[in-house]
ROFILUM-997569 format. One record per residue (C-alpha): residue in one letter; x, y, z; residue number from 1. Coordinates in Angstrom, 3 decimals. Layout:
N
   nuvo          X          Y          Z   gunu
      A          X          Y          Z    NUM
...
//
This chain:
493
   nuvo          X          Y          Z   gunu
      X     19.148      6.531    -30.299      1
      X     17.978      2.972    -30.985      2
      X     20.995      1.546    -29.168      3
      X     20.229      3.745    -26.157      4
      X     16.598      2.628    -26.154      5
      X     17.572     -1.050    -26.295      6
      X     20.054     -0.545    -23.456      7
      X     17.389      1.185    -21.357      8
      X     14.941     -1.662    -21.994      9
      X     17.522     -4.189    -20.848     10
      X     18.172     -2.303    -17.619     11
      X     14.468     -1.864    -16.845     12
      X     13.281     -5.432    -17.480     13
      X     11.729     -5.598    -14.006     14
      X      9.529     -2.586    -14.847     15
      X      8.169     -3.468    -18.270     16
      X      7.751     -7.145    -17.291     17
      X      4.544     -6.082    -15.504     18
      X      2.536     -5.264    -18.679     19
      X      4.005     -8.343    -20.397     20
      X      2.500    -10.550    -17.685     21
      X     -0.850     -8.777    -18.112     22
      X     -0.665     -9.330    -21.879     23
      X      0.068    -13.030    -21.342     24
      X     -3.016    -13.292    -19.110     25
      X     -5.191    -11.657    -21.785     26
      X     -3.899    -13.988    -24.515     27
      X     -4.327    -17.074    -22.318     28
      X     -7.896    -16.123    -21.484     29
      X     -8.781    -15.515    -25.140     30
      X     -7.270    -18.818    -26.271     31
      X     -8.087    -21.158    -23.381     32
      X    -10.833    -19.323    -21.448     33
      X     -9.571    -20.802    -18.203     34
      X     -9.421    -18.543    -15.152     35
      X     -7.226    -20.924    -13.185     36
      X     -4.665    -20.901    -15.998     37
      X     -4.753    -17.096    -16.009     38
      X     -4.139    -17.120    -12.262     39
      X     -1.210    -19.517    -12.679     40
      X      0.325    -17.331    -15.411     41
      X     -0.029    -14.271    -13.164     42
      X      1.657    -15.995    -10.231     43
      X      4.465    -17.443    -12.344     44
      X      5.017    -14.195    -14.260     45
      X      5.166    -11.942    -11.217     46
      X      7.109    -14.582     -9.297     47
      X      9.726    -14.792    -12.053     48
      X      9.952    -10.996    -12.089     49
      X     10.443    -11.005     -8.317     50
      X     13.245    -13.577     -8.516     51
      X     14.915    -11.628    -11.322     52
      X     14.572     -8.337     -9.411     53
      X     16.130     -9.839     -6.285     54
      X     18.928    -11.431     -8.306     55
      X     19.753     -8.150    -10.073     56
      X     19.396     -6.035     -6.952     57
      X     22.268     -3.560     -6.629     58
      X     23.929     -4.809     -9.819     59
      X     23.015     -1.686    -11.794     60
      X     24.236      1.808    -10.845     61
      X     21.897      4.779    -10.593     62
      X     20.841      5.607    -14.133     63
      X     18.388      7.900    -15.888     64
      X     16.566      5.856    -18.526     65
      X     14.371      6.702    -21.502     66
      X     15.888     10.146    -22.031     67
      X     15.703     11.006    -18.354     68
      X     12.024     10.154    -17.835     69
      X     12.744      7.220    -15.493     70
      X     15.309      6.932    -12.720     71
      X     16.561      3.414    -11.971     72
      X     18.214      3.427     -8.550     73
      X     18.135      1.494     -5.287     74
      X     14.834      3.156     -4.324     75
      X     13.185      2.028     -7.565     76
      X     14.524     -1.505     -7.123     77
      X     13.467     -1.791     -3.476     78
      X      9.956     -0.449     -4.063     79
      X      9.554     -2.654     -7.139     80
      X     10.460     -5.750     -5.115     81
      X      8.005     -4.729     -2.405     82
      X      5.317     -4.031     -5.041     83
      X      5.804     -7.523     -6.468     84
      X      5.428     -9.078     -3.004     85
      X      2.226     -7.081     -2.460     86
      X      0.783     -7.989     -5.861     87
      X      1.480    -11.683     -5.259     88
      X     -0.099    -11.456     -1.808     89
      X     -3.255     -9.859     -3.211     90
      X     -3.395    -12.521     -5.935     91
      X     -3.238    -15.215     -3.257     92
      X     -6.100    -13.554     -1.375     93
      X     -8.181    -13.506     -4.564     94
      X     -7.171    -16.993     -5.748     95
      X     -9.711    -18.933     -7.869     96
      X    -10.336    -21.345     -5.014     97
      X    -11.798    -18.446     -3.038     98
      X    -14.196    -17.725     -5.886     99
      X    -15.288    -21.305     -6.475    100
      X    -16.049    -22.020     -2.807    101
      X    -18.867    -19.520     -2.437    102
      X    -21.994    -19.041     -4.544    103
      X    -21.671    -15.265     -4.452    104
      X    -18.103    -15.343     -5.755    105
      X    -18.939    -17.939     -8.395    106
      X    -21.139    -15.396    -10.172    107
      X    -17.995    -13.361    -10.954    108
      X    -15.675    -16.276    -11.641    109
      X    -15.860    -15.924    -15.429    110
      X    -14.556    -12.336    -15.196    111
      X    -11.646    -13.309    -12.959    112
      X     -9.071    -12.749    -15.712    113
      X    -10.222     -9.137    -15.978    114
      X     -9.546     -8.796    -12.268    115
      X     -6.011    -10.130    -12.739    116
      X     -5.247     -7.791    -15.638    117
      X     -6.497     -4.721    -13.745    118
      X     -4.478     -5.647    -10.667    119
      X     -1.254     -6.232    -12.606    120
      X     -1.582     -3.100    -14.756    121
      X     -2.352     -0.913    -11.762    122
      X      0.775     -2.349    -10.127    123
      X      2.683     -1.361    -13.253    124
      X      1.285      2.157    -12.861    125
      X      2.590      2.262     -9.295    126
      X      6.080      1.211    -10.424    127
      X      6.119      3.802    -13.225    128
      X      4.975      6.508    -10.806    129
      X      7.610      5.972     -8.113    130
      X     10.411      5.445    -10.655    131
      X      9.537      8.624    -12.573    132
      X     12.017     11.442    -12.994    133
      X      9.643     13.555    -15.069    134
      X      6.249     15.115    -14.317    135
      X      4.643     13.581    -17.417    136
      X      5.827     10.064    -16.609    137
      X      4.858     10.555    -12.969    138
      X      1.301     11.589    -13.864    139
      X      0.831      8.731    -16.349    140
      X      1.901      6.256    -13.680    141
      X     -0.413      7.742    -11.064    142
      X     -3.410      7.618    -13.399    143
      X     -2.667      4.071    -14.554    144
      X     -2.660      3.029    -10.908    145
      X     -5.833      4.996    -10.176    146
      X     -7.876      3.733    -13.138    147
      X     -6.941      0.146    -12.347    148
      X     -8.042      0.492     -8.726    149
      X    -11.353      2.101     -9.755    150
      X    -12.101     -0.978    -11.857    151
      X    -10.995     -3.349     -9.100    152
      X    -13.259     -1.698     -6.516    153
      X    -16.294     -2.232     -8.754    154
      X    -15.401     -5.777     -9.766    155
      X    -18.473     -7.278     -8.074    156
      X    -20.855     -5.667    -10.533    157
      X    -23.994     -7.284     -9.139    158
      X    -23.318     -6.037     -5.611    159
      X    -24.439     -2.516     -4.778    160
      X    -21.741     -2.007     -2.127    161
      X    -18.977     -2.767     -4.611    162
      X    -20.473     -0.426     -7.226    163
      X    -20.925      2.298     -4.621    164
      X    -17.317      1.840     -3.542    165
      X    -16.066      2.234     -7.114    166
      X    -18.199      5.320     -7.800    167
      X    -17.120      7.095     -4.617    168
      X    -13.492      6.299     -5.302    169
      X    -13.852      7.450     -8.915    170
      X    -15.484     10.791     -8.091    171
      X    -13.190     11.702     -5.215    172
      X    -10.191     10.323     -7.084    173
      X    -11.083     12.464    -10.085    174
      X    -11.183     15.532     -7.867    175
      X     -7.777     14.672     -6.397    176
      X     -6.407     14.273     -9.923    177
      X     -7.541     17.804    -10.757    178
      X     -5.815     19.116     -7.626    179
      X     -2.637     17.223     -8.493    180
      X     -2.741     18.577    -12.051    181
      X     -2.982     22.098    -10.672    182
      X      0.162     21.395     -8.673    183
      X      1.954     20.049    -11.754    184
      X      0.852     23.098    -13.752    185
      X      2.221     25.452    -11.094    186
      X      5.506     23.518    -11.017    187
      X      5.907     23.770    -14.772    188
      X      4.729     27.369    -14.831    189
      X      7.233     28.468    -12.208    190
      X     10.238     26.530    -13.531    191
      X      9.647     25.804    -17.215    192
      X     10.847     22.198    -16.825    193
      X      9.297     18.767    -16.269    194
      X     12.445     16.883    -15.203    195
      X     12.787     16.598    -11.420    196
      X     16.498     17.420    -11.312    197
      X     16.014     20.527    -13.456    198
      X     13.003     21.623    -11.395    199
      X     15.054     21.289     -8.205    200
      X     17.913     23.309     -9.699    201
      X     15.620     26.176    -10.770    202
      X     13.775     26.294     -7.428    203
      X     17.062     26.301     -5.500    204
      X     18.439     29.103     -7.682    205
      X     16.009     31.817     -6.665    206
      X     12.656     33.020     -5.389    207
      X      9.721     31.662     -7.389    208
      X      6.347     33.103     -6.295    209
      X      4.351     30.166     -7.700    210
      X      6.332     27.545     -5.792    211
      X      4.141     27.844     -2.689    212
      X      1.011     27.151     -4.751    213
      X      2.783     24.265     -6.475    214
      X      3.740     22.759     -3.115    215
      X      0.253     23.111     -1.607    216
      X     -1.656     21.647     -4.564    217
      X      0.819     18.816     -5.082    218
      X      0.783     18.017     -1.372    219
      X     -3.024     17.867     -1.338    220
      X     -3.082     15.482     -4.310    221
      X     -0.498     13.178     -2.752    222
      X     -2.205     13.325      0.658    223
      X     -5.322     11.899     -1.000    224
      X     -3.358      8.946     -2.384    225
      X     -1.866      8.301      1.046    226
      X     -5.282      8.857      2.733    227
      X     -4.091     11.518      5.166    228
      X     -6.629     13.563      7.136    229
      X     -8.638     15.464      5.859    230
      X     -8.212     13.782      2.459    231
      X     -9.247     10.382      3.791    232
      X    -13.024     10.765      3.438    233
      X    -13.341      8.054      0.793    234
      X    -11.470      5.447      2.821    235
      X    -14.130      3.850      5.108    236
      X    -16.826      3.307      2.465    237
      X    -14.392      2.278     -0.270    238
      X    -12.585     -0.209      1.979    239
      X    -15.851     -1.740      3.162    240
      X    -17.509     -2.037     -0.250    241
      X    -14.554     -3.233     -2.312    242
      X    -13.648     -6.937     -2.589    243
      X    -11.355     -7.804      0.304    244
      X     -8.396     -8.551     -1.970    245
      X     -8.843     -5.058     -3.416    246
      X     -9.092     -3.540      0.061    247
      X     -5.758     -5.181      0.868    248
      X     -4.394     -3.743     -2.373    249
      X     -5.577     -0.234     -1.500    250
      X     -4.085     -0.474      1.990    251
      X     -0.689     -1.623      0.719    252
      X      0.082     -1.034     -2.969    253
      X     -1.544      2.400     -3.184    254
      X      0.241      3.518     -0.020    255
      X      3.518      2.104     -1.323    256
      X      3.110      4.107     -4.529    257
      X      2.091      7.243     -2.627    258
      X      5.151      7.040     -0.371    259
      X      7.512      6.466     -3.296    260
      X      5.973      9.300     -5.323    261
      X      5.995     11.700     -2.376    262
      X      9.617     10.871     -1.631    263
      X     10.578     11.710     -5.219    264
      X      8.499     14.894     -5.437    265
      X      9.231     16.409     -2.027    266
      X     12.939     15.674     -1.805    267
      X     13.831     15.729     -5.529    268
      X     11.749     18.766     -6.525    269
      X     11.008     20.649     -3.306    270
      X     14.081     19.790     -1.240    271
      X     15.345     23.371     -1.467    272
      X     12.092     24.713      0.029    273
      X     11.581     22.051      2.691    274
      X     10.835     24.789      5.243    275
      X      7.674     25.518      3.218    276
      X      6.124     22.052      3.058    277
      X      7.418     20.359      6.230    278
      X      5.068     22.228      8.660    279
      X      2.003     21.503      6.506    280
      X      2.937     17.876      5.961    281
      X      3.704     17.312      9.642    282
      X      0.294     18.700     10.617    283
      X     -1.475     16.328      8.201    284
      X      0.448     13.330      9.552    285
      X     -0.185     14.079     13.226    286
      X     -3.872     14.749     12.526    287
      X     -4.096     11.413     10.690    288
      X     -2.574      9.472     13.585    289
      X     -4.857     11.049     16.182    290
      X     -8.089     11.212     14.180    291
      X     -7.622      7.797     12.563    292
      X     -7.264      6.071     15.921    293
      X    -10.126      7.979     17.555    294
      X    -12.459      7.307     14.614    295
      X    -11.569      3.604     14.638    296
      X    -12.791      3.371     18.239    297
      X    -16.321      4.164     17.058    298
      X    -16.500      1.483     14.356    299
      X    -18.522     -1.715     14.502    300
      X    -17.688     -2.845     10.967    301
      X    -14.350     -4.678     10.848    302
      X    -13.299     -3.323      7.448    303
      X    -14.185      0.260      8.406    304
      X    -12.124     -0.178     11.556    305
      X     -9.210     -1.376      9.434    306
      X     -9.773      1.581      7.104    307
      X     -9.313      4.097      9.907    308
      X     -6.390      2.033     11.167    309
      X     -4.788      2.489      7.735    310
      X     -5.352      6.257      8.033    311
      X     -3.406      6.186     11.287    312
      X     -0.613      4.140      9.746    313
      X     -0.554      6.545      6.796    314
      X      0.288      9.243      9.324    315
      X      3.309      7.260     10.508    316
      X      4.375      6.629      6.915    317
      X      4.080     10.364      6.300    318
      X      6.294     11.088      9.302    319
      X      8.792      8.554      8.000    320
      X      8.784     10.386      4.680    321
      X      9.388     13.641      6.514    322
      X     12.427     12.067      8.185    323
      X     13.760     10.417      5.011    324
      X     16.056     13.149      3.759    325
      X     18.233     11.494      1.062    326
      X     20.855     14.241      1.297    327
      X     21.614     13.113      4.864    328
      X     21.221      9.388      4.192    329
      X     18.255      9.102      6.546    330
      X     15.300      6.878      5.689    331
      X     15.690      3.502      7.359    332
      X     12.601      3.997      9.549    333
      X     10.379      4.758      6.543    334
      X     11.370      1.726      4.467    335
      X     11.182     -0.620      7.457    336
      X      7.717      0.678      8.325    337
      X      6.535      0.331      4.740    338
      X      7.715     -3.271      4.408    339
      X      6.496     -4.542      7.797    340
      X      3.164     -2.693      7.664    341
      X      2.446     -4.070      4.182    342
      X      3.179     -7.635      5.253    343
      X      1.024     -7.513      8.390    344
      X     -1.848     -5.813      6.545    345
      X     -1.872     -8.489      3.853    346
      X     -2.066    -11.143      6.561    347
      X     -5.016     -9.475      8.301    348
      X     -6.963     -9.036      5.066    349
      X     -6.210    -12.631      4.053    350
      X     -7.932    -13.815      7.237    351
      X    -10.851    -11.436      6.647    352
      X    -11.209    -12.806      3.105    353
      X    -11.415    -16.348      4.465    354
      X    -14.067    -15.474      7.011    355
      X    -16.343    -12.927      5.401    356
      X    -19.741    -13.469      3.854    357
      X    -20.135    -10.966      1.012    358
      X    -23.924    -10.953      1.368    359
      X    -23.604     -8.869      4.541    360
      X    -21.300     -6.377      6.224    361
      X    -18.589     -8.080      8.312    362
      X    -19.128     -6.741     11.827    363
      X    -16.759     -6.998     14.764    364
      X    -19.230     -9.142     16.670    365
      X    -19.099    -11.681     13.839    366
      X    -15.614    -12.564     15.106    367
      X    -17.102    -13.743     18.388    368
      X    -15.746    -17.144     19.353    369
      X    -13.442    -17.567     16.343    370
      X    -10.357    -17.892     18.536    371
      X    -12.015    -20.714     20.487    372
      X    -13.535    -22.589     17.545    373
      X    -10.606    -22.071     15.152    374
      X     -7.613    -21.387     17.438    375
      X     -4.974    -21.266     14.687    376
      X     -6.816    -18.536     12.811    377
      X     -7.591    -16.755     16.069    378
      X     -3.964    -16.784     17.208    379
      X     -2.746    -15.669     13.772    380
      X     -5.169    -12.741     13.693    381
      X     -4.263    -11.827     17.281    382
      X     -0.530    -11.709     16.463    383
      X     -1.099     -9.566     13.381    384
      X     -3.494     -7.202     15.142    385
      X     -1.111     -6.749     18.068    386
      X      1.655     -6.103     15.552    387
      X     -0.384     -3.341     13.917    388
      X     -1.036     -1.917     17.375    389
      X      2.710     -1.726     18.003    390
      X      2.821     -4.091     20.972    391
      X      6.288     -5.507     21.843    392
      X      7.990     -7.788     21.019    393
      X      6.351     -7.830     17.585    394
      X      7.665     -6.121     14.454    395
      X      5.000     -3.424     14.662    396
      X      6.607     -2.164     17.865    397
      X     10.066     -1.952     16.302    398
      X      8.978      0.056     13.259    399
      X      7.130      2.580     15.431    400
      X     10.066      2.742     17.825    401
      X     12.400      3.660     14.949    402
      X     10.022      6.410     13.812    403
      X      9.906      7.854     17.345    404
      X     13.669      7.515     17.707    405
      X     14.340      9.539     14.561    406
      X     11.713     12.131     15.517    407
      X     13.530     12.708     18.797    408
      X     16.961     12.710     17.129    409
      X     15.791     15.412     14.715    410
      X     14.191     17.449     17.543    411
      X     10.538     16.865     16.603    412
      X      9.664     16.445     20.286    413
      X      6.080     17.741     20.134    414
      X      5.332     15.603     17.087    415
      X      6.721     12.514     18.837    416
      X      4.565     13.138     21.931    417
      X      1.361     13.648     19.920    418
      X      2.048     10.588     17.765    419
      X      2.707      8.490     20.874    420
      X     -0.565      9.618     22.465    421
      X     -2.421      8.748     19.266    422
      X     -0.833      5.299     19.236    423
      X     -1.877      4.664     22.828    424
      X     -5.476      5.497     21.925    425
      X     -5.234      3.107     18.986    426
      X     -4.346      0.144     21.174    427
      X     -7.910      0.148     22.546    428
      X     -9.677     -0.820     19.327    429
      X     -7.095     -3.464     18.501    430
      X     -7.730     -5.001     21.912    431
      X    -11.453     -4.876     21.150    432
      X    -10.816     -7.208     18.210    433
      X     -9.027     -9.627     20.549    434
      X    -11.897     -9.443     23.011    435
      X    -14.358    -10.618     20.356    436
      X    -11.943    -13.250     19.048    437
      X    -11.711    -15.104     22.335    438
      X    -15.138    -14.306     23.712    439
      X    -17.322    -17.297     24.503    440
      X    -21.006    -17.135     23.754    441
      X    -23.574    -17.804     21.065    442
      X    -21.445    -18.461     17.979    443
      X    -21.901    -20.461     14.795    444
      X    -18.216    -21.018     14.188    445
      X    -18.269    -24.549     15.512    446
      X    -21.287    -25.490     13.367    447
      X    -19.913    -23.619     10.323    448
      X    -23.404    -22.576      9.228    449
      X    -23.065    -18.798      9.066    450
      X    -20.164    -18.990      6.616    451
      X    -19.644    -21.744      4.080    452
      X    -16.612    -23.271      5.830    453
      X    -13.259    -21.904      6.849    454
      X    -11.608    -22.776      3.573    455
      X     -8.758    -24.873      4.922    456
      X     -7.979    -26.202      1.468    457
      X     -6.928    -22.766      0.170    458
      X     -3.192    -23.367      0.437    459
      X     -2.122    -20.026     -1.053    460
      X     -4.088    -17.953      1.463    461
      X     -2.909    -20.026      4.406    462
      X      0.689    -19.639      3.206    463
      X      0.271    -15.871      3.054    464
      X     -1.132    -15.772      6.591    465
      X      1.748    -17.903      7.886    466
      X      4.321    -15.670      6.164    467
      X      2.737    -12.532      7.654    468
      X      2.713    -14.041     11.159    469
      X      6.373    -15.071     10.863    470
      X      7.262    -11.589      9.608    471
      X      5.564    -10.039     12.633    472
      X      7.253    -12.407     15.082    473
      X     10.752    -12.587     13.617    474
      X     10.727     -8.904     12.668    475
      X     10.201     -8.041     16.328    476
      X     12.409    -10.642     17.975    477
      X     15.265    -10.392     15.480    478
      X     14.879     -7.137     13.529    479
      X     18.417     -7.211     12.159    480
      X     17.388     -9.955      9.692    481
      X     15.859     -7.298      7.425    482
      X     17.394     -4.137      8.921    483
      X     20.885     -4.930      7.628    484
      X     19.603     -5.375      4.065    485
      X     17.742     -2.061      4.078    486
      X     20.648     -0.187      5.644    487
      X     23.234     -1.492      3.192    488
      X     20.953     -1.132      0.177    489
      X     20.370      2.567      0.733    490
      X     23.493      3.415      2.755    491
      X     21.128      4.768      5.394    492
      X     21.247      5.377      9.095    493
//
């Protein structure tokens, strides 16, 4: 038994390295009490894990670890690599230089190490959740992720908007946890097992009257994590009130975890009853695309607009999950969408973090004249926004095209038409951002009096923005640079 445990630990180094990095940050803060050192340890630790994960990619076969509780396969490895990229991006957005440049942020600078620990441990929860092969492990991962994000949302303790964001997320998140637990209880009650492979075998073997209830409750809990309509109600206020680095984290890491978890649950546990959950799930996704884009048209707050935009993109991710049937080797569109969307979103929120003044709500009109006064930032934001809108020849167009292509190939014609109409509506509010960016008029950007200064010395944030812009451009003009890797990794089509 001990030999098996040691072997499992060796194979899963990239998973348990997450809490080790968090522990190193805690020890460094206790000994040295230096937030910049804690930040450096976080970057180096996660960066080393990323390099190791990329180096070991595909070297290990599919294995069930820790007595079957964790599955270590190409999906786990890919999502872990993407989670590490996201965590590093969010760390760059929240770098100590951002805190020290503004009086409001400086108030919270001493607690910065707590921020780092919560972010890293919640990332660990995400990895545990989407690598789980057991209901118990899955739930522990989900709750580790959730508790960490609750703390992150309320990090600015002296700001009422941040506290309100954390409380709303906590209350609604607690309710979603109860719903998810009901689903888990129905799964266990109808099958008598907690392992995904055993659950799938029992469900496929015969009629289980509780399976429908298990599917509905589990679907509702996962739809909350993915922020699908009508389980998105927390999204606008939470996104607006949370620190911008945390908003980026919610829009990327939480969605990454939700997609990975849903893929495991729906196709590993409920694959035999796909005719039960596919109609419900499809309805939620289409409603999210249409409602998210329509609601975004009404917004004047930039972060609320991006919140409803993320609801719309969650709908596309949900459709990609619907199309990603592992038994048929289909899933390329989902993983491409997840990677490109995450990269572009991090870039947009990095720019927002540079520009915003936390003492007030960041409105769309506050962007007025930015593209003229600071053309590099304006052009970067324009490219990323157009990418999110799905305008060719950017990467955002390609990932939506692949979703539509697979919808048509699998005869989801009505779904494809409705999703396309929703996307067309969404272009309007993205263009509204561009209108404000390059609008001339009364603006303080040139005088730099409304905001401290555009923090040009923050190298890490500028690097993240540049990487996101290049991803959007190259991913659209030459999509095979990442498509080949995804296709060969998963043997997909």
